[in-house]
N, C-alpha and C positions, 0 to 999 in steps of 0.2 A: 443531656449528652454533650460532652465537650471534646469533640474530635480534634486531633492535632495532626498537622501535615508538615513533613520536612522533604527536602529534595537533595539529590546528590548527582553531580555530573559524572558520567561514565563514558569513557572513550573506547569505542569498539574498533578493533584493528582488522582490516581485511586480510584474508589469506593470500590473495593476489590482487593486483591493481584492478579496480573496477572502472572500465571505460565507458563513458557516454558521450554524446555530441556536445555536452557542456563541460567536458573535462574528465580527468582521471581522479578517482577517489582511492586513498590509501587508509583513511580512518574517518570515523564519524562519531560525533558526540551526542549522546542522549542524556536527558535529565530525568532521573528516576524519582518518582514521588512515592512516599510511604505515609499511609494514614493509620493512626493508632487511636485507641480509646482507653483512657485510664481505668474505666470501669470494666474493660474486657481485656485483661492482660493476656498476652500471647497472640492476639488477633492483629495481624499486620496485612494491610491491603496495599497493592502496588499499582502504579500507573507509569506511563512512559511518555515524555515530551521529547520528540525528536525532529526538530525542523531540518529540512534538507537544504544544504548550502546552494544558493543560486536559484532556488525554486520555491521554497515555502514563503508565504506571506510574512511569517515571523522569523525569517532569516535576517535579523537586525542586530546591530552592534550591542545594544543594551538588553538583549533577550533575557539574560539571567537576572538582571535588575528588575525587569517587569515580572518575571516568574516569581521572584522573591516577594514582590509586592502582593501578588495574588495569594501566595501562601500566608503572608502576614494577615491579610484581611480574613482569610478562611479561619485562621487560628483565633480570631476575635469573635467568630460567630458562636452562638449558643443554639446548636441544632437540637431543640427539645422534642421535635416531632419526628418519629421514626415509624415507618420509612418516610424519608423526607422527599420533598418535591425536587427531583433532580434538575428539571428544566429551569426552575426559578433560580436555583443555586448557581447553575452554570451561566445563565444570562446576567445575573447580578455581579458575579465575580470576575468573569473572563471577557475582556474586550474582544471584538470580532477579529482584530488584527493579530490575535494570538491563537490560531486554530490548533496548533499542536499542544498548547497548554490546556485548552478545552478538552481535547481528546484524552490527554493524560489524566486530568482531574475526573472526567467522566468515567474512565476506566477504573481508577482507584476507588471511586465511590461505589460503583457497581460491584467491585470485588469485595469491598467492606460490607455492603448490604447482603452479600452471599456468604459471609463468614470468613473472608480473607483466605480463601482456599485456591485462588487463581481460576475459579470457575465463574467467569463473568456472565456467560449465558449458558443455561442448562439445556443441553440437547444431546442427541445421540453421538455427536462428535466429542463433546467434553466428557461424555460418559465412556468414551473409548470404543464405541460400537461401530461407528462409520467414519470413513476418511473423506477427504476433499480432493477431488481431481485437480491437478495443477498443470501449468505449463512449466517447462524447463527453460530457464533464462540463460541466454548466450550473451555474455558481455562483449563489448567492443574491445578490440586488441589487434594484434597482427593476424594475418591470414591464417598462419599455422596454429596460433593460439585459439582462434575462434573455431577452427576445425576440430581441435582436440576437445574443446568444450562440447561440441556437437556429439562427438563419439561418446564422451562420458555420459551425457544425458540419455542417449539412446541405450547405453548399457544399463543405466539405472531404471529403464522401463518407462520413460516418458513417451507419451503418444502425441503430445503437443509441445512444440518448441517455439520460443519467442526470441527473436534475434534483434539486438540493437543495430541500427544502421545509421549512416550519416557521418561517421568519423573517419574511417579509412576510405580507400579508393572504392567508388561505387561499383566498378566492374568486378573488383575482388569480392565485394559483398554478394554480388549476384552470382559469382562463381561458387560461393559456399552454398547458396540456396539451390543452385543447379546441381551441385554434388549430392545434396539430400534428395532432390526430386528424381535423380537418376536411379536412386536406390529404393525410394519409397514413394508411392502414389499419395495423392491428397486424402484418399480413403484410409491409408495406413498411418501417415504422419501428418498432423495439422501444423501448418506454419503460420506464425504471426510475426510481424516486424514492428519495431518501434523506432520512429525517426526522431522523437523528442523535439519536433519542430525544426529539423535541420535543413529541409529542402527550401530553396528559394522559389518565389512565385513564378519566375521565368523558366524554371526547370522541373517543377513538380509534376506537370502533366506528362512529360516525356518519361520521367523516372517511374511514375505509377504505371504507365503502359508497359515498361520493361518488367517491373515487379509482377505484373499481372500474369506474365507467362509462367510463373512458378506456382500458380494455383494457391494463392495465399488466402488465409482466413480473413485477415484484416491488417490494417496499418494504423498504428497509434500516432496521432498528432503529426501529420506529414509536414505541416508548416507551423510557424510560430503562432501562438495564440493572439487573439485580438483582431485578426484579419477576417471579420465576419462575412463580408461579401465573398471573398475567395473561398473561405471554408464552407459556406453554404453551397457554393457551386461544386466543390470537391465532394461533399457529402452526397450530392445528387448524382454526379456523373462519373466519379472515380471508378475505374475498373477493379480496384481493390477496395473493399468496404472500409470506410473510415471509422476509427474509434477516437473519440475526444478524451483527452487526458488533462494536459495543462490548461486547456480551455476552461475547465471547471473551477480552477483555483481562484480563490478570492471572491467567489459569488456565494454570499451567505443568506441573502433574502429569498424567501420562497418564491415570490413573484419574479425575482430576477432569474432564479433557476428555471422556472417554467418558461419565461420569455426567451431565454437563451436556447433551450432545447427545442422549443417550438419554431424558433427562427432557423436554426441550423439543421434540425431533423437528422442527426447522425444515425447510422445503423447501430452503433455501439457507443457506450460511454464506459470509462474506466474510473473506478472509485477508490480513492486512497483516503481512509478516515483521518490519518494524521494531517494531511494537507487540507482536507475539507472541513475540519472543525469537529470531528468526532462522529459518534454513531447516530445521534439524532439528525444531524445534517445529512449524513449518508442515507439515512432512511428516507429523507425528503427527496433526494435525487432518485432513489429507487422508485418511490411512489409516482413521481412525475414521469420517469422513463416508462414505467408500466402503462400509465395513462396514454402516452404518446406512441406506444408500440416500439419503443427503443430497447434493445437488449443491453445487458450490462454484465460486468464482472468486477470483482474486488481485487485490489492489488495492495500488497504491503509496500512500505516506503523506507526500506532499510532499517526497520526497527530491530531491537534485540528480541530474544524469545519472549520477553515480557509482553511487548506490544503485539508481536506476531500471534501469540496465543489468544489474546483478546480478539484480534481481528478475525482469526480463523473461527472462533466460536460464534462470533457475530455473523460471519458469512454463511456458516452452515445452517443458520436459522431460516434462511430463505430457500433452501433446497434448489439452488440454481444449478442446472445441469452443465453449464459451460465450465471449462477448465479455468481455475482461478490463478492469480499470480501471488502465491503465498510461500514461495520457497527460498526466501532470502536468509533464513536463519543459519544456514550452513556457511555463509560467506565469511564469518569472523573466527579468529583464533581464540578470542576470549569471550564468546557468547556465554550466557548463563545456561547451565545444565537444566534440562527440562524434560517433561514427558513427550515433547513433540518429536516425531520421527517421520522419515519419508520412506515409503516402500512402494515400488512399482508405480512411481509417478503420483502417489497420493500422500497427502499430509495426514498423519494419524496422531491421536493423543493416547499414549500408552498408559493405561490405568495403573500399571505397576511402576511407571517411571517416577522419578523424584525431581523436585526442584532444588537447586542450589544457588542461592543468592549471596553466598558468603563473600564474594568479591566486593559487595557494596559496603562491607564492614572494614575494608582495608583503608 
């Protein structure tokens, strides 16, 4: 078997500016992998490598050069054993500092092993029988813009909202949370907030006390990663349960993962396969979290529908009852048409839907 892989950059354009505490995004580039086999004409398997600017370990100037090198080495392999050992291939081909490449290659190989039908993991989600409960994401922006987003998500049937905080005036952000709580109790609408590490050590305690008055489910990454003494204290005493996100990025060794979670003991962790190095690495985080009694959920990282589809199928395999963060596919004007759809706050795979990747041929 002589598999061949090619890649193509694809720039995704946001419908509206997407604001976070790290800046405003208007577009985002993913590199789409395609695996083919001359002996199986018509079978095409896809993966997505999408490092996030300013956050991913592999947000580096020569990313495409290193991706091209991985693809060149892959094309020189003679994969005679099928099904092949996926772990060995990934370990041999992809350096640890390229987590999004490992994610994309793992996804493409799993797709190929399942016949190139975009069914990465076979379960009741990919078969179209069950959906995945999601949180509705509220991006940073002006006060009025954020309020409009809240109204839209509520109209769409979301029962969990996640709001980015830390960019506009804190009192205005609290006003938005207050306006939601005046209309809906914590039993009716679950509220999550994500600070993306925006709070300073000298202010985080006071801000968490204020946020606690809104009966929040959790706060993601209240302070910047790497401040382990402070973060351990916050995980222990914060009046709003802490969820680690950026703190996990760049930790690839199993012992390192275990040591980090055992030291900080957060109530929650947030898992982004693109940033963590793919599904095998994400499974390790889940296994360790379960051992330590830490809850978790999976979040997409601005992938196109190609990556979102794979992440959703993976996520559903665990039957996690918590709302997941998988709703970013609607952000783009030029996303790939897919069977993915959202109804009443759930992500669904429409068995009658069609994929259209024709834009990759342009």
